[in-house]
MDTraj code that builds the backbone (N, CA, C; nanometers):
import mdtraj as md
import numpy as np

residues = "MET VAL VAL VAL LYS VAL LYS GLY HIS THR ILE GLU PRO GLU ALA ASN LEU SER GLY ALA ASN LEU THR GLY VAL PHE CYS HIS ARG ALA ASN LEU ARG GLU ALA ASN LEU SER ARG ALA ILE LEU THR GLY ALA ASP LEU THR GLU ALA ASP LEU THR GLY ALA GLN ALA ASP GLU ASP THR VAL TRP PRO GLU GLY PHE ASP PRO VAL ALA ALA GLY VAL ILE VAL GLU ASP".split()
xyz = np.array([
    [-0.6223, 0.0211, 1.3944],
    [-0.5572, 0.0496, 1.2920],
    [-0.5276, 0.1963, 1.2704],
    [-0.4552, 0.2979, 1.2111],
    [-0.3852, 0.4279, 1.2214],
    [-0.4512, 0.4990, 1.0716],
    [-0.4849, 0.5957, 1.0785],
    [-0.5275, 0.6740, 0.9961],
    [-0.3797, 0.7586, 0.8892],
    [-0.3768, 0.7353, 0.8377],
    [-0.2381, 0.8360, 0.7183],
    [-0.2512, 0.8913, 0.6553],
    [-0.2589, 1.0027, 0.6896],
    [-0.1977, 1.1383, 0.6611],
    [-0.0909, 1.1595, 0.5165],
    [-0.0960, 1.2098, 0.3920],
    [0.0143, 1.2768, 0.3084],
    [-0.0597, 1.3432, 0.2853],
    [0.0606, 1.4773, 0.2395],
    [0.0371, 1.6086, 0.1887],
    [-0.1551, 1.6317, 0.2451],
    [-0.1716, 1.5223, 0.3740],
    [-0.3056, 1.6660, 0.4033],
    [-0.3994, 1.5626, 0.3295],
    [-0.3961, 1.4646, 0.2664],
    [-0.4638, 1.3224, 0.2238],
    [-0.5167, 1.2245, 0.2961],
    [-0.5842, 1.2114, 0.3668],
    [-0.6003, 1.0616, 0.4454],
    [-0.6623, 0.9437, 0.3545],
    [-0.5081, 0.8503, 0.3683],
    [-0.5596, 0.6853, 0.3182],
    [-0.6138, 0.6118, 0.4629],
    [-0.7580, 0.5730, 0.3175],
    [-0.8498, 0.4984, 0.3596],
    [-0.8576, 0.3895, 0.3306],
    [-0.9725, 0.3044, 0.4191],
    [-0.9573, 0.1667, 0.3116],
    [-1.0844, 0.2280, 0.2106],
    [-1.0312, 0.1420, 0.0593],
    [-1.0594, 0.0999, -0.0405],
    [-1.0433, 0.2786, -0.1248],
    [-0.8946, 0.2605, -0.0681],
    [-0.7937, 0.4432, -0.1448],
    [-0.8239, 0.3881, -0.3158],
    [-0.8286, 0.4674, -0.3647],
    [-0.7146, 0.4907, -0.5570],
    [-0.6736, 0.5517, -0.4802],
    [-0.5554, 0.4207, -0.4602],
    [-0.3862, 0.4602, -0.5066],
    [-0.3240, 0.4156, -0.6141],
    [-0.3957, 0.4378, -0.7221],
    [-0.3014, 0.3597, -0.8539],
    [-0.1920, 0.4509, -0.8765],
    [-0.0966, 0.4866, -0.9467],
    [-0.0323, 0.5473, -1.0545],
    [0.0689, 0.6211, -0.8517],
    [0.0016, 0.6353, -0.7394],
    [0.0169, 0.6648, -0.6107],
    [0.2211, 0.7082, -0.6414],
    [0.2788, 0.8085, -0.5986],
    [0.4396, 0.7427, -0.5088],
    [0.4128, 0.7924, -0.3912],
    [0.3922, 0.6835, -0.2773],
    [0.4170, 0.7057, -0.1538],
    [0.5726, 0.6137, -0.1082],
    [0.6770, 0.6599, -0.2034],
    [0.7877, 0.6541, -0.1091],
    [0.8379, 0.7621, 0.0007],
    [0.9089, 0.6179, 0.1284],
    [0.9002, 0.6362, 0.2394],
    [0.8301, 0.7223, 0.3797],
    [0.6955, 0.6444, 0.3004],
    [0.5630, 0.7081, 0.3914],
    [0.5740, 0.6125, 0.4815],
    [0.5325, 0.6390, 0.5826],
    [0.4753, 0.5489, 0.7150],
    [0.3680, 0.5168, 0.7282],
    [0.2926, 0.3954, 0.6762],
    [0.1826, 0.3277, 0.6654],
    [0.2202, 0.2588, 0.7947],
    [0.2931, 0.2361, 0.8697],
    [0.2596, 0.0991, 1.0028],
    [0.1270, 0.1605, 1.0502],
    [0.1543, -0.0020, 1.0746],
    [-0.1142, -0.0036, 1.1097],
    [-0.1400, 0.0707, 1.0234],
    [-0.1441, 0.0646, 0.9063],
    [-0.2649, 0.1466, 0.7939],
    [-0.3353, 0.0464, 0.7969],
    [-0.4838, 0.1088, 0.7503],
    [-0.5459, -0.0012, 0.6764],
    [-0.5887, 0.0139, 0.5631],
    [-0.5427, -0.0149, 0.4894],
    [-0.5541, -0.0440, 0.3965],
    [-0.6249, -0.1056, 0.2671],
    [-0.6981, -0.1555, 0.3672],
    [-0.8002, -0.3033, 0.2731],
    [-0.8192, -0.2760, 0.1646],
    [-0.7795, -0.3241, 0.0658],
    [-0.9456, -0.3049, -0.0446],
    [-0.8175, -0.2343, -0.1254],
    [-0.7342, -0.1249, -0.1051],
    [-0.6716, -0.0538, -0.1720],
    [-0.6305, -0.0630, -0.3321],
    [-0.6513, 0.0308, -0.4182],
    [-0.5271, 0.0038, -0.5557],
    [-0.4486, 0.0290, -0.5066],
    [-0.3082, -0.0530, -0.5493],
    [-0.2176, 0.0094, -0.4966],
    [-0.1668, -0.0239, -0.7047],
    [-0.2341, -0.0217, -0.8104],
    [-0.1239, -0.0660, -0.9343],
    [-0.0575, 0.0635, -0.9519],
    [0.0584, 0.0373, -0.9866],
    [0.1242, 0.0785, -1.0812],
    [0.1673, 0.2088, -0.9561],
    [0.1741, 0.1485, -0.8093],
    [0.2472, 0.2277, -0.7008],
    [0.3581, 0.2120, -0.6762],
    [0.3956, 0.3130, -0.5710],
    [0.6142, 0.2759, -0.5819],
    [0.5342, 0.3283, -0.4340],
    [0.6250, 0.2312, -0.3981],
    [0.6250, 0.2511, -0.2698],
    [0.7965, 0.1942, -0.1301],
    [0.8566, 0.2551, -0.2520],
    [1.0220, 0.1612, -0.1964],
    [1.0552, 0.2668, -0.0667],
    [1.0937, 0.1599, 0.0213],
    [1.0970, 0.2696, 0.2141],
    [0.9863, 0.2457, 0.2142],
    [0.8827, 0.2601, 0.2541],
    [0.7710, 0.2993, 0.2669],
    [0.7746, 0.2063, 0.4356],
    [0.7727, 0.2135, 0.5167],
    [0.6531, 0.1139, 0.6523],
    [0.5547, 0.0978, 0.6355],
    [0.5922, -0.0636, 0.5967],
    [0.4160, -0.1078, 0.5705],
    [0.4386, -0.1858, 0.7372],
    [0.4851, -0.2061, 0.8167],
    [0.4960, -0.3180, 0.9389],
    [0.3416, -0.2811, 1.0385],
    [0.3254, -0.4466, 0.9578],
    [0.1771, -0.4342, 1.0419],
    [0.0544, -0.3858, 0.9568],
    [0.1022, -0.3200, 0.8668],
    [-0.0309, -0.2868, 0.7929],
    [-0.1382, -0.3227, 0.7283],
    [-0.2507, -0.3435, 0.7221],
    [-0.3251, -0.4454, 0.6987],
    [-0.3739, -0.3694, 0.5464],
    [-0.3539, -0.5106, 0.4678],
    [-0.3611, -0.4846, 0.3112],
    [-0.4826, -0.6535, 0.3368],
    [-0.5360, -0.6833, 0.3305],
    [-0.5980, -0.7060, 0.2686],
    [-0.6992, -0.7355, 0.1880],
    [-0.7301, -0.8129, 0.0423],
    [-0.7545, -0.7708, 0.0040],
    [-0.7286, -0.6261, -0.1169],
    [-0.6078, -0.5913, -0.0932],
    [-0.5444, -0.4904, -0.1843],
    [-0.5375, -0.5178, -0.2835],
    [-0.5552, -0.5098, -0.3689],
    [-0.4947, -0.4913, -0.5500],
    [-0.4010, -0.4141, -0.6289],
    [-0.3359, -0.4614, -0.6724],
    [-0.1618, -0.4275, -0.7151],
    [-0.1307, -0.4991, -0.8579],
    [-0.0340, -0.4437, -0.9189],
    [0.0188, -0.5702, -1.0109],
    [0.1629, -0.5187, -1.0814],
    [0.1902, -0.5635, -1.1861],
    [0.3156, -0.6362, -1.1973],
    [0.4225, -0.4565, -1.1780],
    [0.3289, -0.4083, -1.1664],
    [0.4237, -0.2314, -1.1919],
    [0.4206, -0.1591, -1.0851],
    [0.3718, -0.2294, -0.9686],
    [0.3659, -0.2158, -0.8346],
    [0.4906, -0.2469, -0.8243],
    [0.5712, -0.0874, -0.7148],
    [0.7071, -0.1559, -0.6824],
    [0.7542, -0.1282, -0.5041],
    [0.7484, -0.2269, -0.4181],
    [0.6877, -0.2594, -0.2687],
    [0.8456, -0.2058, -0.2754],
    [0.8606, -0.2160, -0.1289],
    [0.9396, -0.1879, -0.0536],
    [1.0723, -0.2448, -0.0214],
    [1.2147, -0.2678, -0.0131],
    [1.2636, -0.4570, -0.0151],
    [1.2543, -0.5095, 0.0766],
    [1.1696, -0.6215, 0.0132],
    [1.1563, -0.7950, 0.0813],
    [1.0259, -0.8075, 0.1508],
    [0.9798, -0.6641, 0.0983],
    [0.8453, -0.6848, 0.0872],
    [0.7623, -0.8171, 0.0681],
    [0.6504, -0.8863, 0.1318],
    [0.6064, -0.9939, 0.0183],
    [0.4115, -0.9629, 0.0469],
    [0.4256, -0.8829, -0.0745],
    [0.2989, -0.8812, -0.0630],
    [0.2101, -0.9509, -0.1280],
    [0.2044, -1.1241, -0.1106],
    [0.1250, -1.1981, -0.1236],
    [0.0648, -1.2375, 0.0242],
    [0.1888, -1.2824, 0.0679],
    [0.1853, -1.2693, 0.1989],
    [0.0506, -1.1604, 0.2753],
    [0.1665, -1.0698, 0.2411],
    [0.0424, -0.9297, 0.3163],
    [-0.1624, -0.8971, 0.2818],
    [-0.1324, -1.0747, 0.2113],
    [-0.2312, -1.0381, 0.1409],
    [-0.3181, -0.9893, 0.0634],
    [-0.2350, -0.9361, -0.0046],
    [-0.2077, -0.8298, -0.1167],
    [-0.2839, -0.9401, -0.2699],
    [-0.3802, -0.8766, -0.3591],
    [-0.3998, -0.9353, -0.4492],
    [-0.3277, -0.9164, -0.5900],
    [-0.2501, -1.0149, -0.6886],
    [-0.1429, -0.8763, -0.7539],
    [-0.2055, -0.9472, -0.8691],
    [-0.2160, -0.8594, -0.9527],
    [-0.2987, -0.8883, -1.0668],
    [-0.1473, -0.8930, -1.1722],
    [-0.1733, -0.9597, -1.2587],
    [-0.0722, -0.9636, -1.4646],
    [-0.1745, -0.8073, -1.5352],
])
top = md.Topology()
chain = top.add_chain()
for i, resn in enumerate(residues, 1):
    res = top.add_residue(resn, chain, resSeq=i)
    for name in ("N", "CA", "C"):
        top.add_atom(name, md.element.get_by_symbol(name[0]), res)
traj = md.Trajectory(xyz[None], top)
């Protein structure tokens, strides 16, 4: 897994990214296990091989086109 930095901040497992705008962020092979992605905007983000096991999202989380969060191990809450 790789370290992801956004505007100088490191994104690590269990990160609270609730409401974050991650549009177009390169998260290829990132370790986002158990991260809080509720209301996050991930449009155009590269989530190829990212570890999203146990990450939490909600119906307001915006995913890249064609991305299946459940298949990636994300827990989507109502």
